[in-house]
LONULUM-789374 format. One record per residue (C-alpha): residue in one letter; z negated, x, y. Coordinates in steps of 0.1 Angstrom, whole numbers, plus 5000, padded with zeros to 4 digits. Layout:
% residues N
aZXY;...
//
This chain:
% residues 431
x625159688639;x628059518622;x628159158608;x628959138571;x631858888566;x631658878528;x630259068498;x632459128468;x631158958437;x629859198411;x629859498436;x626859728441;x625959548474;x626059208456;x623959328427;x621259448450;x621059128470;x622959178502;x624558848513;x627358718535;x626158678571;x623758968570;x624059228598;x624459588586;x622059808605;x621960138587;x622960318556;x620660598542;x618860598575;x621960638597;x622960368622;x626460228613;x628860178641;x632260178624;x634160238591;x633760618592;x629960598594;x630060338567;x632260548543;x630560878550;x626860768547;x627460538517;x629160808495;x625960888475;x624960738442;x621860578454;x622260408488;x619560268510;x620859978531;x619059798560;x620359468572;x619159198596;x618858848580;x617758568602;x616358828627;x614259008601;x615059358588;x615459388550;x615959698529;x617959718497;x618860008473;x622359998458;x623260208428;x626860308422;x629160598413;x629660868439;x632160768466;x632660418452;x632660138478;x629559928482;x631559608483;x630959498518;x633759338539;x633859308576;x635959118602;x638159418609;x639159718589;x637659958615;x634559738618;x635259718655;x638359718677;x641059978679;x640860238706;x643660178731;x645660478744;x644660588778;x647760798785;x650960718803;x653260958785;x656661008801;x658260968767;x656260678754;x658560458733;x656460148739;x656960168776;x660760148770;x660659848748;x662559528757;x660659248774;x659558938756;x658859078722;x655758998702;x652559118717;x651559348689;x654559568696;x653159658730;x649759778718;x649260148721;x646560288698;x645160638701;x642360618675;x641060928656;x639660698629;x643160578621;x644360938621;x642061018592;x642460688574;x646160608579;x647760928592;x648360818628;x648761078654;x646161098682;x646161288715;x642361348717;x642361238753;x639960948748;x637461158727;x634261298738;x632161598726;x630161368703;x633361238687;x634461598679;x630961668666;x631361378642;x634761478630;x633461828623;x630361698605;x632361458583;x635061718577;x637861478587;x641261628587;x643361458614;x646861448629;x647161548665;x649961488691;x649961818710;x653361818728;x652462128748;x649662378751;x650362428788;x647462238804;x649262148836;x652362038818;x650361828793;x648861648822;x652361578836;x653861468804;x650961248793;x650061098826;x646361168821;x644361408842;x642161498813;x645061578789;x644961958797;x641262008793;x641261818760;x643362098745;x639962278739;x639262018712;x642262148691;x640762498691;x637262378684;x638362168655;x640562438640;x637762708644;x635362478626;x637662438595;x639262108603;x642862098590;x645261968616;x648761838612;x650361848646;x653461708663;x655461788694;x657761518709;x660261758725;x661961658758;x664761868773;x663762048805;x660161968800;x658562118769;x661562278752;x662762638755;x660162878768;x657462608769;x658162538732;x657762908725;x654462908743;x653162608723;x654162748690;x652663088699;x649362928709;x649162708678;x650062998656;x646863168667;x644862878651;x646462908616;x645862848588;x643862548601;x646962428619;x648362338586;x651762198597;x653662118628;x656661888633;x658961908663;x660861578669;x663361488696;x662461238723;x663860888718;x665360718749;x666160348751;x668160168778;x664960008791;x663760288814;x663760128848;x661260298871;x660360548844;x660460928843;x664061048841;x664461188806;x667361358789;x668361348753;x669361638731;x672961738728;x674461968702;x673862288722;x670162198731;x669462088695;x670862428682;x668762618707;x665662428696;x666262488659;x666762858667;x663362888684;x661662708656;x663262938630;x662063238650;x658463118645;x659063008609;x659963368601;x656863498618;x654563248602;x656063298567;x655363668569;x651863628583;x650563318565;x652963248536;x654162928551;x656862828576;x654362578591;x656562448618;x659562228610;x662262048631;x662961688622;x666161598604;x667561458636;x667861798652;x670061928624;x672361618626;x672561638664;x673362018661;x675961948634;x674262198611;x673862178574;x670562038563;x668362308547;x667762328510;x664762168493;x662562478493;x662762508531;x660462208534;x657762358511;x655562058501;x657061828528;x653861818549;x655661628577;x657761388557;x656661078576;x657761248608;x661361258595;x661161618583;x663061668551;x663661298544;x667461338542;x667361648520;x664961468497;x667361168496;x670361378489;x668861578460;x667361268445;x670561078447;x672661358432;x670161408404;x670261038397;x674061028398;x674361308371;x672761088344;x673860748357;x676160508338;x677860208352;x679759938334;x679459658359;x683159638366;x684459578401;x681659578427;x682159568465;x679059618487;x678259728523;x675559978532;x674259958568;x672860268584;x672260428618;x674760658635;x672560958631;x672360968592;x675760798587;x677561118576;x674861188550;x674860828536;x678760818537;x678961138517;x676561008490;x678360678487;x681760858483;x680261058454;x679260738437;x682760588443;x684360908429;x682260878397;x682660508391;x686160368398;x684960008400;x682860068430;x683859998466;x681160088491;x681660018529;x679260238548;x678760078582;x677160268611;x675360018633;x675560078670;x672060008686;x672959758713;x669459618712;x667659938723;x670660128737;x673260358722;x671160668726;x668960528697;x670760628665;x668160618638;x668260368610;x664660248614;x665260088648;x668259878638;x667559508645;x668859188628;x670659098661;x672859418658;x673459368621;x674659018626;x676859088656;x678559388641;x678959268605;x679858898611;x683358808604;x684259108581;x684359128543;x681059278534;x681459228497;x678759058475;x675659248488;x674459418519;x672059718515;x669659798543;x666760038545;x663259908543;x662560118574;x664259848595;x661459608586;x657859588598;x655459728572;x654859498543;x657159228557;x660659108559;x660659098597;x662859308619;x661759438653;x663559158671;x661458898651;x664358788629;x663958788591;x665958908562;x666758548555;x668058498590;x670558778584;x671458658550;x672258308563;x674158438593;x676358668572;x676458448541;x675458748519;x672658868498;x670559148512;x668959428491;x666359658508;x666060018497;x663360278500;x663960628513;x664460738477;x667760858462;x667060698428;x666360368444;x669460388466;x671760458436;x670160168416;x670859938445;x674460058448;x674959998411;x673259658412;x670559758388;
//
């Protein structure tokens, strides 16, 4: 039973008489525990709703279009609390965060509902048979953090004695037609090499319901005191990992018509290999895992540059980026400078002193490092930064400083850009 916080005026629920403060009991005869129950059982055109009002059960019939929302609002999006992660993964980024940051940054969720609704990755370790039954019944496609299909190694890597046995849920979901996007956080000397081959071989047996698989390198900060000793990928290890993945890509492409498994962009940059062409990434199923982001950015930027015009005269700006994508961003900016003689673009790779120099991606750059490394130099009239540096739907960096804080410290206007080549060129040209 879930308290109803409010009812949207003019909605099906409002029209049939449900009121703020009622307690939702059931929808179409099914007890409602959370948002998945609510969405699934209220999808029909005619919906029977039972609520408690002043301790008395009341029944209402709402009429609506199929899949339209009833118009009920609750205290939380999930209609209850998020499920906390029960693992102690050796590679967990949250465990290697600096102290004294805001509390929300230390919360680890592992919630299958958020996997379906928002694309989060879940390990399945805190699920039970009845949870899997519900996923299958509701036909919920989800994203799964696999890491390894070796049960003993999965227990070791995830610090959870149930992690190995929960691998059975991956097979059960796939065999019941649930489409799974999977990821592997790859750690040198743990789940790379032959262990990676084993994992790709095992998951390949479940295709096509393993619809895609991303392999991403482990991120290691300087805050690892008393934690498992992890290595990072060097050029040779990155090349070996790409080679293994491409072995399986060839096999999967022949058997299933899809490469299915993809290394993240960071592997190619670390290996000092050319990024693959656009068709390599098929329909970009793992874009949010950093797979194909840079290729998409390059192609979009070059297409935009072909038809671009600029008559803004002299313009000097700075673009801040991480060390990993720096060569790509630098190359794009040089192409813009070569086409438009009035442009001067300083591309500045920002060393990550906040988390440690082994962190080289743009999305983990903080305001503190921007200020310390750009202060005192001529940055021109505008500083371009990636939106990925900021918390979602906000202007706040990971170190709790804001865009305004950086603007004031550097005495410069900041423009944020999306991971989109057209948007980046517009920002460079001041459009």
